[in-house]
N, CA, C and O atoms as a GROMACS GRO file, in nm:
protein
  544
    1MET      N    1  -2.656  -7.071   0.827
    1MET     CA    2  -2.607  -7.205   0.804
    1MET      C    3  -2.468  -7.195   0.746
    1MET      O    4  -2.436  -7.099   0.675
    2LYS      N    5  -2.384  -7.294   0.777
    2LYS     CA    6  -2.247  -7.292   0.727
    2LYS      C    7  -2.215  -7.418   0.646
    2LYS      O    8  -2.256  -7.529   0.680
    3ILE      N    9  -2.143  -7.396   0.537
    3ILE     CA   10  -2.102  -7.502   0.444
    3ILE      C   11  -1.950  -7.502   0.436
    3ILE      O   12  -1.889  -7.396   0.423
    4ALA      N   13  -1.889  -7.620   0.443
    4ALA     CA   14  -1.743  -7.630   0.431
    4ALA      C   15  -1.706  -7.694   0.298
    4ALA      O   16  -1.771  -7.786   0.250
    5VAL      N   17  -1.599  -7.642   0.239
    5VAL     CA   18  -1.544  -7.694   0.114
    5VAL      C   19  -1.395  -7.720   0.139
    5VAL      O   20  -1.323  -7.628   0.177
    6PRO      N   21  -1.348  -7.845   0.117
    6PRO     CA   22  -1.206  -7.872   0.136
    6PRO      C   23  -1.122  -7.803   0.029
    6PRO      O   24  -1.158  -7.802  -0.089
    7LEU      N   25  -1.009  -7.746   0.073
    7LEU     CA   26  -0.922  -7.671  -0.018
    7LEU      C   27  -0.781  -7.728  -0.020
    7LEU      O   28  -0.734  -7.789   0.076
    8THR      N   29  -0.714  -7.708  -0.132
    8THR     CA   30  -0.571  -7.737  -0.143
    8THR      C   31  -0.496  -7.620  -0.079
    8THR      O   32  -0.556  -7.520  -0.040
    9ALA      N   33  -0.364  -7.632  -0.070
    9ALA     CA   34  -0.282  -7.522  -0.018
    9ALA      C   35  -0.293  -7.399  -0.106
    9ALA      O   36  -0.270  -7.287  -0.060
   10ALA      N   37  -0.328  -7.418  -0.235
   10ALA     CA   38  -0.342  -7.307  -0.330
   10ALA      C   39  -0.484  -7.250  -0.334
   10ALA      O   40  -0.518  -7.176  -0.427
   11ASP      N   41  -0.567  -7.284  -0.236
   11ASP     CA   42  -0.705  -7.236  -0.225
   11ASP      C   43  -0.798  -7.284  -0.336
   11ASP      O   44  -0.898  -7.219  -0.365
   12GLU      N   45  -0.765  -7.397  -0.398
   12GLU     CA   46  -0.852  -7.458  -0.498
   12GLU      C   47  -0.929  -7.572  -0.430
   12GLU      O   48  -0.888  -7.621  -0.325
   13PHE      N   49  -1.040  -7.613  -0.490
   13PHE     CA   50  -1.118  -7.725  -0.440
   13PHE      C   51  -1.029  -7.849  -0.435
   13PHE      O   52  -0.966  -7.884  -0.534
   14SER      N   53  -1.025  -7.915  -0.320
   14SER     CA   54  -0.949  -8.040  -0.307
   14SER      C   55  -1.043  -8.155  -0.343
   14SER      O   56  -1.140  -8.179  -0.272
   15PRO      N   57  -1.016  -8.226  -0.454
   15PRO     CA   58  -1.108  -8.331  -0.496
   15PRO      C   59  -1.114  -8.449  -0.400
   15PRO      O   60  -1.204  -8.533  -0.412
   16HIS      N   61  -1.021  -8.458  -0.307
   16HIS     CA   62  -1.025  -8.563  -0.206
   16HIS      C   63  -1.018  -8.500  -0.069
   16HIS      O   64  -0.923  -8.428  -0.037
   17TYR      N   65  -1.117  -8.525   0.011
   17TYR     CA   66  -1.126  -8.470   0.146
   17TYR      C   67  -0.997  -8.493   0.225
   17TYR      O   68  -0.948  -8.401   0.291
   18GLY      N   69  -0.941  -8.613   0.218
   18GLY     CA   70  -0.822  -8.647   0.295
   18GLY      C   71  -0.697  -8.575   0.252
   18GLY      O   72  -0.597  -8.579   0.324
   19ALA      N   73  -0.698  -8.511   0.137
   19ALA     CA   74  -0.581  -8.439   0.088
   19ALA      C   75  -0.594  -8.287   0.111
   19ALA      O   76  -0.506  -8.211   0.071
   20ALA      N   77  -0.701  -8.246   0.176
   20ALA     CA   78  -0.723  -8.102   0.198
   20ALA      C   79  -0.617  -8.044   0.291
   20ALA      O   80  -0.572  -8.110   0.384
   21ALA      N   81  -0.579  -7.921   0.264
   21ALA     CA   82  -0.486  -7.848   0.350
   21ALA      C   83  -0.563  -7.758   0.447
   21ALA      O   84  -0.513  -7.723   0.554
   22LYS      N   85  -0.685  -7.722   0.407
   22LYS     CA   86  -0.768  -7.631   0.486
   22LYS      C   87  -0.910  -7.638   0.432
   22LYS      O   88  -0.938  -7.711   0.338
   23PHE      N   89  -0.999  -7.561   0.493
   23PHE     CA   90  -1.139  -7.559   0.452
   23PHE      C   91  -1.188  -7.416   0.439
   23PHE      O   92  -1.160  -7.332   0.524
   24ALA      N   93  -1.262  -7.390   0.333
   24ALA     CA   94  -1.335  -7.264   0.322
   24ALA      C   95  -1.469  -7.289   0.391
   24ALA      O   96  -1.538  -7.386   0.358
   25VAL      N   97  -1.505  -7.204   0.483
   25VAL     CA   98  -1.633  -7.217   0.554
   25VAL      C   99  -1.718  -7.097   0.513
   25VAL      O  100  -1.685  -6.982   0.542
   26TYR      N  101  -1.828  -7.128   0.447
   26TYR     CA  102  -1.919  -7.027   0.395
   26TYR      C  103  -2.039  -7.015   0.488
   26TYR      O  104  -2.103  -7.114   0.521
   27ASP      N  105  -2.069  -6.893   0.530
   27ASP     CA  106  -2.190  -6.863   0.604
   27ASP      C  107  -2.292  -6.824   0.497
   27ASP      O  108  -2.273  -6.725   0.426
   28VAL      N  109  -2.400  -6.900   0.485
   28VAL     CA  110  -2.496  -6.878   0.378
   28VAL      C  111  -2.638  -6.861   0.432
   28VAL      O  112  -2.670  -6.905   0.543
   29ASP      N  113  -2.720  -6.796   0.352
   29ASP     CA  114  -2.862  -6.784   0.380
   29ASP      C  115  -2.932  -6.860   0.268
   29ASP      O  116  -2.952  -6.805   0.159
   30PRO      N  117  -2.970  -6.987   0.293
   30PRO     CA  118  -3.032  -7.068   0.187
   30PRO      C  119  -3.164  -7.011   0.136
   30PRO      O  120  -3.198  -7.028   0.019
   31GLY      N  121  -3.239  -6.945   0.221
   31GLY     CA  122  -3.366  -6.887   0.181
   31GLY      C  123  -3.350  -6.778   0.076
   31GLY      O  124  -3.426  -6.770  -0.021
   32ARG      N  125  -3.249  -6.696   0.096
   32ARG     CA  126  -3.222  -6.588   0.000
   32ARG      C  127  -3.119  -6.631  -0.105
   32ARG      O  128  -3.093  -6.558  -0.202
   33ARG      N  129  -3.061  -6.750  -0.085
   33ARG     CA  130  -2.961  -6.805  -0.177
   33ARG      C  131  -2.840  -6.714  -0.193
   33ARG      O  132  -2.795  -6.687  -0.304
   34VAL      N  133  -2.787  -6.666  -0.078
   34VAL     CA  134  -2.672  -6.577  -0.081
   34VAL      C  135  -2.566  -6.622   0.019
   34VAL      O  136  -2.595  -6.685   0.120
   35VAL      N  137  -2.443  -6.587  -0.013
   35VAL     CA  138  -2.330  -6.607   0.078
   35VAL      C  139  -2.317  -6.482   0.162
   35VAL      O  140  -2.308  -6.371   0.109
   36ILE      N  141  -2.317  -6.500   0.292
   36ILE     CA  142  -2.307  -6.387   0.385
   36ILE      C  143  -2.160  -6.359   0.418
   36ILE      O  144  -2.120  -6.243   0.435
   37GLY      N  145  -2.081  -6.464   0.427
   37GLY     CA  146  -1.940  -6.447   0.460
   37GLY      C  147  -1.862  -6.574   0.432
   37GLY      O  148  -1.920  -6.680   0.408
   38ARG      N  149  -1.730  -6.561   0.436
   38ARG     CA  150  -1.642  -6.675   0.409
   38ARG      C  151  -1.519  -6.662   0.497
   38ARG      O  152  -1.458  -6.555   0.504
   39THR      N  153  -1.484  -6.771   0.564
   39THR     CA  154  -1.361  -6.776   0.643
   39THR      C  155  -1.284  -6.901   0.602
   39THR      O  156  -1.339  -6.989   0.536
   40VAL      N  157  -1.159  -6.908   0.643
   40VAL     CA  158  -1.078  -7.026   0.616
   40VAL      C  159  -1.038  -7.088   0.749
   40VAL      O  160  -0.993  -7.019   0.840
   41VAL      N  161  -1.057  -7.219   0.759
   41VAL     CA  162  -1.020  -7.294   0.878
   41VAL      C  163  -0.905  -7.386   0.839
   41VAL      O  164  -0.916  -7.465   0.746
   42VAL      N  165  -0.796  -7.376   0.913
   42VAL     CA  166  -0.678  -7.460   0.887
   42VAL      C  167  -0.666  -7.559   1.002
   42VAL      O  168  -0.646  -7.519   1.117
   43PRO      N  169  -0.677  -7.689   0.972
   43PRO     CA  170  -0.664  -7.790   1.077
   43PRO      C  171  -0.524  -7.791   1.137
   43PRO      O  172  -0.425  -7.784   1.064
   44GLN      N  173  -0.515  -7.800   1.269
   44GLN     CA  174  -0.386  -7.813   1.335
   44GLN      C  175  -0.336  -7.955   1.324
   44GLN      O  176  -0.215  -7.980   1.320
   45GLU      N  177  -0.428  -8.049   1.319
   45GLU     CA  178  -0.395  -8.192   1.306
   45GLU      C  179  -0.386  -8.227   1.158
   45GLU      O  180  -0.477  -8.193   1.082
   46PRO      N  181  -0.279  -8.295   1.116
   46PRO     CA  182  -0.269  -8.335   0.975
   46PRO      C  183  -0.357  -8.456   0.941
   46PRO      O  184  -0.371  -8.491   0.824
   47GLU      N  185  -0.417  -8.518   1.041
   47GLU     CA  186  -0.496  -8.639   1.022
   47GLU      C  187  -0.643  -8.605   0.993
   47GLU      O  188  -0.709  -8.546   1.078
   48PRO      N  189  -0.694  -8.642   0.875
   48PRO     CA  190  -0.832  -8.609   0.838
   48PRO      C  191  -0.937  -8.662   0.936
   48PRO      O  192  -1.047  -8.607   0.944
   49CYS      N  193  -0.905  -8.767   1.009
   49CYS     CA  194  -1.002  -8.820   1.104
   49CYS      C  195  -1.029  -8.724   1.220
   49CYS      O  196  -1.129  -8.737   1.290
   50ALA      N  197  -0.940  -8.628   1.239
   50ALA     CA  198  -0.957  -8.530   1.346
   50ALA      C  199  -1.035  -8.407   1.299
   50ALA      O  200  -1.068  -8.320   1.381
   51TRP      N  201  -1.064  -8.398   1.172
   51TRP     CA  202  -1.126  -8.277   1.119
   51TRP      C  203  -1.276  -8.262   1.145
   51TRP      O  204  -1.321  -8.149   1.161
   52PRO      N  205  -1.355  -8.369   1.152
   52PRO     CA  206  -1.499  -8.348   1.176
   52PRO      C  207  -1.529  -8.266   1.302
   52PRO      O  208  -1.614  -8.177   1.295
   53PRO      N  209  -1.463  -8.290   1.416
   53PRO     CA  210  -1.492  -8.205   1.532
   53PRO      C  211  -1.454  -8.059   1.509
   53PRO      O  212  -1.522  -7.969   1.558
   54LEU      N  213  -1.347  -8.036   1.436
   54LEU     CA  214  -1.305  -7.899   1.402
   54LEU      C  215  -1.413  -7.829   1.321
   54LEU      O  216  -1.448  -7.714   1.349
   55LEU      N  217  -1.465  -7.898   1.222
   55LEU     CA  218  -1.570  -7.840   1.138
   55LEU      C  219  -1.697  -7.816   1.218
   55LEU      O  220  -1.763  -7.713   1.202
   56ARG      N  221  -1.731  -7.911   1.305
   56ARG     CA  222  -1.851  -7.896   1.387
   56ARG      C  223  -1.836  -7.774   1.479
   56ARG      O  224  -1.930  -7.696   1.496
   57THR      N  225  -1.718  -7.758   1.539
   57THR     CA  226  -1.692  -7.644   1.626
   57THR      C  227  -1.702  -7.512   1.550
   57THR      O  228  -1.741  -7.410   1.606
   58ALA      N  229  -1.667  -7.515   1.422
   58ALA     CA  230  -1.677  -7.395   1.338
   58ALA      C  231  -1.821  -7.366   1.297
   58ALA      O  232  -1.848  -7.266   1.231
   59GLY      N  233  -1.914  -7.454   1.336
   59GLY     CA  234  -2.055  -7.432   1.305
   59GLY      C  235  -2.101  -7.490   1.172
   59GLY      O  236  -2.212  -7.462   1.127
   60VAL      N  237  -2.016  -7.569   1.110
   60VAL     CA  238  -2.049  -7.627   0.979
   60VAL      C  239  -2.162  -7.730   0.994
   60VAL      O  240  -2.165  -7.808   1.088
   61GLU      N  241  -2.253  -7.727   0.897
   61GLU     CA  242  -2.363  -7.823   0.892
   61GLU      C  243  -2.353  -7.913   0.770
   61GLU      O  244  -2.398  -8.028   0.774
   62VAL      N  245  -2.295  -7.862   0.661
   62VAL     CA  246  -2.286  -7.936   0.535
   62VAL      C  247  -2.142  -7.930   0.484
   62VAL      O  248  -2.078  -7.825   0.486
   63VAL      N  249  -2.091  -8.046   0.437
   63VAL     CA  250  -1.959  -8.052   0.378
   63VAL      C  251  -1.975  -8.096   0.232
   63VAL      O  252  -2.036  -8.199   0.204
   64LEU      N  253  -1.919  -8.017   0.141
   64LEU     CA  254  -1.919  -8.052  -0.001
   64LEU      C  255  -1.784  -8.115  -0.031
   64LEU      O  256  -1.681  -8.050  -0.015
   65ALA      N  257  -1.783  -8.242  -0.074
   65ALA     CA  258  -1.656  -8.313  -0.095
   65ALA      C  259  -1.656  -8.383  -0.230
   65ALA      O  260  -1.761  -8.423  -0.281
   66GLY      N  261  -1.538  -8.398  -0.285
   66GLY     CA  262  -1.522  -8.479  -0.406
   66GLY      C  263  -1.527  -8.625  -0.366
   66GLY      O  264  -1.631  -8.689  -0.378
   67GLY      N  265  -1.416  -8.676  -0.317
   67GLY     CA  266  -1.410  -8.812  -0.265
   67GLY      C  267  -1.394  -8.810  -0.115
   67GLY      O  268  -1.314  -8.733  -0.061
   68MET      N  269  -1.469  -8.896  -0.048
   68MET     CA  270  -1.458  -8.909   0.097
   68MET      C  271  -1.490  -9.053   0.134
   68MET      O  272  -1.595  -9.105   0.096
   69GLY      N  273  -1.401  -9.117   0.209
   69GLY     CA  274  -1.422  -9.255   0.252
   69GLY      C  275  -1.540  -9.269   0.345
   69GLY      O  276  -1.586  -9.173   0.406
   70ARG      N  277  -1.589  -9.392   0.354
   70ARG     CA  278  -1.706  -9.420   0.438
   70ARG      C  279  -1.681  -9.391   0.585
   70ARG      O  280  -1.770  -9.344   0.656
   71GLY      N  281  -1.559  -9.419   0.631
   71GLY     CA  282  -1.526  -9.392   0.771
   71GLY      C  283  -1.536  -9.245   0.804
   71GLY      O  284  -1.591  -9.206   0.907
   72ALA      N  285  -1.482  -9.162   0.716
   72ALA     CA  286  -1.489  -9.017   0.736
   72ALA      C  287  -1.635  -8.970   0.730
   72ALA      O  288  -1.676  -8.883   0.807
   73GLN      N  289  -1.711  -9.026   0.638
   73GLN     CA  290  -1.853  -8.987   0.628
   73GLN      C  291  -1.928  -9.027   0.756
   73GLN      O  292  -2.013  -8.952   0.804
   74ALA      N  293  -1.897  -9.144   0.809
   74ALA     CA  294  -1.963  -9.189   0.932
   74ALA      C  295  -1.927  -9.098   1.048
   74ALA      O  296  -2.013  -9.066   1.130
   75ARG      N  297  -1.802  -9.058   1.055
   75ARG     CA  298  -1.757  -8.968   1.162
   75ARG      C  299  -1.829  -8.833   1.151
   75ARG      O  300  -1.869  -8.775   1.252
   76MET      N  301  -1.845  -8.784   1.029
   76MET     CA  302  -1.919  -8.659   1.007
   76MET      C  303  -2.064  -8.675   1.056
   76MET      O  304  -2.116  -8.589   1.127
   77ALA      N  305  -2.126  -8.785   1.016
   77ALA     CA  306  -2.266  -8.808   1.054
   77ALA      C  307  -2.282  -8.817   1.205
   77ALA      O  308  -2.381  -8.767   1.260
   78GLU      N  309  -2.186  -8.879   1.273
   78GLU     CA  310  -2.192  -8.889   1.420
   78GLU      C  311  -2.199  -8.752   1.485
   78GLU      O  312  -2.257  -8.736   1.592
   79LEU      N  313  -2.139  -8.654   1.421
   79LEU     CA  314  -2.135  -8.518   1.476
   79LEU      C  315  -2.244  -8.428   1.417
   79LEU      O  316  -2.245  -8.307   1.441
   80GLY      N  317  -2.335  -8.488   1.339
   80GLY     CA  318  -2.446  -8.411   1.284
   80GLY      C  319  -2.413  -8.333   1.158
   80GLY      O  320  -2.488  -8.244   1.120
   81LEU      N  321  -2.302  -8.366   1.093
   81LEU     CA  322  -2.265  -8.299   0.969
   81LEU      C  323  -2.318  -8.379   0.850
   81LEU      O  324  -2.302  -8.501   0.846
   82SER      N  325  -2.380  -8.311   0.756
   82SER     CA  326  -2.425  -8.375   0.632
   82SER      C  327  -2.312  -8.365   0.530
   82SER      O  328  -2.246  -8.262   0.520
   83VAL      N  329  -2.291  -8.473   0.456
   83VAL     CA  330  -2.186  -8.476   0.354
   83VAL      C  331  -2.249  -8.499   0.218
   83VAL      O  332  -2.332  -8.589   0.200
   84LEU      N  333  -2.209  -8.418   0.123
   84LEU     CA  334  -2.246  -8.439  -0.016
   84LEU      C  335  -2.116  -8.472  -0.088
   84LEU      O  336  -2.038  -8.383  -0.120
   85ALA      N  337  -2.093  -8.602  -0.113
   85ALA     CA  338  -1.969  -8.648  -0.177
   85ALA      C  339  -1.995  -8.674  -0.325
   85ALA      O  340  -2.108  -8.701  -0.366
   86GLY      N  341  -1.888  -8.667  -0.403
   86GLY     CA  342  -1.899  -8.687  -0.547
   86GLY      C  343  -1.909  -8.554  -0.622
   86GLY      O  344  -1.947  -8.551  -0.739
   87ILE      N  345  -1.873  -8.445  -0.554
   87ILE     CA  346  -1.878  -8.313  -0.615
   87ILE      C  347  -1.773  -8.304  -0.726
   87ILE      O  348  -1.658  -8.343  -0.706
   88LEU      N  349  -1.813  -8.254  -0.839
   88LEU     CA  350  -1.720  -8.235  -0.950
   88LEU      C  351  -1.636  -8.111  -0.924
   88LEU      O  352  -1.688  -8.010  -0.875
   89PRO      N  353  -1.506  -8.115  -0.955
   89PRO     CA  354  -1.418  -8.001  -0.927
   89PRO      C  355  -1.462  -7.872  -0.997
   89PRO      O  356  -1.502  -7.872  -1.113
   90ALA      N  357  -1.454  -7.764  -0.921
   90ALA     CA  358  -1.482  -7.629  -0.970
   90ALA      C  359  -1.429  -7.533  -0.864
   90ALA      O  360  -1.384  -7.576  -0.758
   91ALA      N  361  -1.433  -7.405  -0.893
   91ALA     CA  362  -1.391  -7.305  -0.794
   91ALA      C  363  -1.483  -7.315  -0.673
   91ALA      O  364  -1.604  -7.331  -0.689
   92PRO      N  365  -1.428  -7.305  -0.552
   92PRO     CA  366  -1.511  -7.317  -0.431
   92PRO      C  367  -1.632  -7.224  -0.429
   92PRO      O  368  -1.741  -7.267  -0.393
   93ASP      N  369  -1.615  -7.098  -0.468
   93ASP     CA  370  -1.729  -7.004  -0.470
   93ASP      C  371  -1.837  -7.052  -0.567
   93ASP      O  372  -1.956  -7.037  -0.540
   94THR      N  373  -1.795  -7.109  -0.678
   94THR     CA  374  -1.889  -7.161  -0.779
   94THR      C  375  -1.966  -7.280  -0.723
   94THR      O  376  -2.086  -7.293  -0.747
   95LEU      N  377  -1.897  -7.367  -0.650
   95LEU     CA  378  -1.963  -7.485  -0.591
   95LEU      C  379  -2.071  -7.444  -0.492
   95LEU      O  380  -2.181  -7.498  -0.493
   96VAL      N  381  -2.039  -7.348  -0.407
   96VAL     CA  382  -2.136  -7.303  -0.307
   96VAL      C  383  -2.254  -7.233  -0.374
   96VAL      O  384  -2.369  -7.254  -0.334
   97ALA      N  385  -2.227  -7.152  -0.475
   97ALA     CA  386  -2.336  -7.086  -0.548
   97ALA      C  387  -2.426  -7.188  -0.616
   97ALA      O  388  -2.548  -7.172  -0.616
   98ALA      N  389  -2.367  -7.293  -0.672
   98ALA     CA  390  -2.446  -7.399  -0.737
   98ALA      C  391  -2.529  -7.474  -0.633
   98ALA      O  392  -2.644  -7.510  -0.660
   99TRP      N  393  -2.472  -7.499  -0.514
   99TRP     CA  394  -2.548  -7.566  -0.407
   99TRP      C  395  -2.668  -7.481  -0.366
   99TRP      O  396  -2.779  -7.531  -0.351
  100LEU      N  397  -2.644  -7.352  -0.349
  100LEU     CA  398  -2.752  -7.261  -0.311
  100LEU      C  399  -2.863  -7.257  -0.416
  100LEU      O  400  -2.981  -7.245  -0.382
  101ALA      N  401  -2.825  -7.268  -0.543
  101ALA     CA  402  -2.922  -7.265  -0.652
  101ALA      C  403  -2.985  -7.401  -0.680
  101ALA      O  404  -3.074  -7.412  -0.764
  102GLY      N  405  -2.938  -7.505  -0.611
  102GLY     CA  406  -2.991  -7.640  -0.634
  102GLY      C  407  -2.942  -7.701  -0.764
  102GLY      O  408  -3.008  -7.788  -0.820
  103ARG      N  409  -2.825  -7.657  -0.813
  103ARG     CA  410  -2.772  -7.706  -0.940
  103ARG      C  411  -2.632  -7.762  -0.930
  103ARG      O  412  -2.555  -7.757  -1.026
  104LEU      N  413  -2.596  -7.817  -0.815
  104LEU     CA  414  -2.462  -7.869  -0.795
  104LEU      C  415  -2.444  -8.002  -0.869
  104LEU      O  416  -2.524  -8.094  -0.852
  105SER      N  417  -2.339  -8.012  -0.950
  105SER     CA  418  -2.310  -8.134  -1.025
  105SER      C  419  -2.242  -8.236  -0.935
  105SER      O  420  -2.141  -8.206  -0.870
  106VAL      N  421  -2.297  -8.357  -0.932
  106VAL     CA  422  -2.246  -8.464  -0.847
  106VAL      C  423  -2.232  -8.590  -0.930
  106VAL      O  424  -2.315  -8.619  -1.016
  107GLU      N  425  -2.125  -8.666  -0.902
  107GLU     CA  426  -2.106  -8.798  -0.964
  107GLU      C  427  -2.084  -8.897  -0.852
  107GLU      O  428  -2.101  -8.863  -0.735
  108ALA      N  429  -2.046  -9.018  -0.885
  108ALA     CA  430  -2.021  -9.120  -0.784
  108ALA      C  431  -1.903  -9.079  -0.697
  108ALA      O  432  -1.805  -9.023  -0.747
  109ASN      N  433  -1.911  -9.108  -0.569
  109ASN     CA  434  -1.803  -9.083  -0.475
  109ASN      C  435  -1.691  -9.181  -0.506
  109ASN      O  436  -1.710  -9.303  -0.497
  110ARG      N  437  -1.576  -9.131  -0.543
  110ARG     CA  438  -1.465  -9.218  -0.583
  110ARG      C  439  -1.397  -9.286  -0.465
  110ARG      O  440  -1.313  -9.374  -0.485
  111CYS      N  441  -1.430  -9.248  -0.345
  111CYS     CA  442  -1.366  -9.305  -0.227
  111CYS      C  443  -1.466  -9.374  -0.136
  111CYS      O  444  -1.451  -9.370  -0.014
  112ASP      N  445  -1.567  -9.436  -0.194
  112ASP     CA  446  -1.667  -9.501  -0.110
  112ASP      C  447  -1.634  -9.646  -0.082
  112ASP      O  448  -1.713  -9.716  -0.018
  113GLY      N  449  -1.518  -9.692  -0.129
  113GLY     CA  450  -1.478  -9.829  -0.103
  113GLY      C  451  -1.510  -9.922  -0.217
  113GLY      O  452  -1.468 -10.038  -0.214
  114SER      N  453  -1.582  -9.876  -0.318
  114SER     CA  454  -1.614  -9.962  -0.432
  114SER      C  455  -1.536  -9.914  -0.553
  114SER      O  456  -1.544  -9.797  -0.590
  115GLY      N  457  -1.460 -10.002  -0.614
  115GLY     CA  458  -1.387  -9.969  -0.734
  115GLY      C  459  -1.265  -9.882  -0.711
  115GLY      O  460  -1.206  -9.831  -0.807
  116HIS      N  461  -1.227  -9.863  -0.585
  116HIS     CA  462  -1.112  -9.779  -0.554
  116HIS      C  463  -0.983  -9.859  -0.564
  116HIS      O  464  -0.877  -9.802  -0.587
  117GLY      N  465  -0.992  -9.989  -0.547
  117GLY     CA  466  -0.877 -10.076  -0.563
  117GLY      C  467  -0.765 -10.052  -0.465
  117GLY      O  468  -0.651 -10.090  -0.492
  118GLY      N  469  -0.794  -9.991  -0.351
  118GLY     CA  470  -0.691  -9.970  -0.251
  118GLY      C  471  -0.598  -9.854  -0.282
  118GLY      O  472  -0.508  -9.825  -0.203
  119ARG      N  473  -0.617  -9.787  -0.393
  119ARG     CA  474  -0.532  -9.672  -0.427
  119ARG      C  475  -0.580  -9.551  -0.349
  119ARG      O  476  -0.696  -9.542  -0.309
  120HIS      N  477  -0.488  -9.458  -0.331
  120HIS     CA  478  -0.531  -9.332  -0.270
  120HIS      C  479  -0.477  -9.217  -0.351
  120HIS      O  480  -0.381  -9.231  -0.427
  121HIS      N  481  -0.540  -9.106  -0.334
  121HIS     CA  482  -0.503  -8.987  -0.409
  121HIS      C  483  -0.373  -8.930  -0.357
  121HIS      O  484  -0.346  -8.940  -0.238
  122PRO      N  485  -0.290  -8.870  -0.444
  122PRO     CA  486  -0.166  -8.811  -0.398
  122PRO      C  487  -0.192  -8.711  -0.285
  122PRO      O  488  -0.281  -8.626  -0.295
  123GLY      N  489  -0.114  -8.722  -0.180
  123GLY     CA  490  -0.129  -8.631  -0.067
  123GLY      C  491  -0.233  -8.674   0.034
  123GLY      O  492  -0.246  -8.612   0.140
  124ALA      N  493  -0.307  -8.779   0.006
  124ALA     CA  494  -0.409  -8.827   0.098
  124ALA      C  495  -0.350  -8.932   0.192
  124ALA      O  496  -0.246  -8.989   0.163
  125HIS      N  497  -0.418  -8.956   0.302
  125HIS     CA  498  -0.372  -9.063   0.390
  125HIS      C  499  -0.414  -9.196   0.328
  125HIS      O  500  -0.511  -9.202   0.253
  126ALA      N  501  -0.342  -9.300   0.360
  126ALA     CA  502  -0.368  -9.431   0.300
  126ALA      C  503  -0.506  -9.483   0.338
  126ALA      O  504  -0.553  -9.460   0.449
  127HIS      N  505  -0.569  -9.550   0.246
  127HIS     CA  506  -0.703  -9.603   0.267
  127HIS      C  507  -0.705  -9.753   0.288
  127HIS      O  508  -0.808  -9.808   0.328
  128ASP      N  509  -0.596  -9.821   0.263
  128ASP     CA  510  -0.586  -9.966   0.274
  128ASP      C  511  -0.684 -10.035   0.180
  128ASP      O  512  -0.644 -10.082   0.073
  129ASP      N  513  -0.811 -10.042   0.217
  129ASP     CA  514  -0.907 -10.116   0.135
  129ASP      C  515  -1.007 -10.024   0.067
  129ASP      O  516  -1.115 -10.069   0.029
  130GLY      N  517  -0.975  -9.898   0.052
  130GLY     CA  518  -1.062  -9.808  -0.022
  130GLY      C  519  -1.145  -9.715   0.061
  130GLY      O  520  -1.222  -9.637   0.005
  131HIS      N  521  -1.133  -9.719   0.193
  131HIS     CA  522  -1.208  -9.622   0.271
  131HIS      C  523  -1.132  -9.584   0.398
  131HIS      O  524  -1.047  -9.660   0.446
  132CYS      N  525  -1.162  -9.472   0.450
  132CYS     CA  526  -1.095  -9.418   0.567
  132CYS      C  527  -1.121  -9.507   0.687
  132CYS      O  528  -1.230  -9.562   0.704
  133HIS      N  529  -1.022  -9.520   0.769
  133HIS     CA  530  -1.035  -9.599   0.892
  133HIS      C  531  -1.028  -9.508   1.012
  133HIS      O  532  -0.947  -9.529   1.103
  134CYS      N  533  -1.110  -9.407   1.013
  134CYS     CA  534  -1.109  -9.312   1.124
  134CYS      C  535  -1.143  -9.381   1.254
  134CYS      O  536  -1.238  -9.460   1.262
  135ALA      N  537  -1.064  -9.351   1.355
  135ALA     CA  538  -1.092  -9.405   1.487
  135ALA      C  539  -1.217  -9.338   1.541
  135ALA      O  540  -1.245  -9.222   1.510
  136ARG      N  541  -1.290  -9.408   1.622
  136ARG     CA  542  -1.411  -9.351   1.681
  136ARG      C  543  -1.387  -9.312   1.822
  136ARG      O  544  -1.478  -9.262   1.888
   0.00000   0.00000   0.00000
């Protein structure tokens, strides 16, 4: 099984999916709770709405995200990707290890369209009304 974690250009966890520069893709064995391998996927398209097919092609099944708009989550779901949004920032390896152990810390998704006030995170694409408007 493969898990994707959005990363900044400095290889840190990107707290907002839309501001990610790349993704760490972890090949994991959930039964044994171990990471088998890790690769980095760099999107050629700067538009986050184009990333779900890229992740699906990479074999990703689960995406761990801090904030992710409803449109992006819907696009992920259309392609069979599960999203766990509201992940608290930590080192990517630590997040995956916590997920494998069933101890991942999660809070409210800050980009679900409620209480976002139309603001967007620095480096992210505009949300207009608080959520991604990914084309279908």
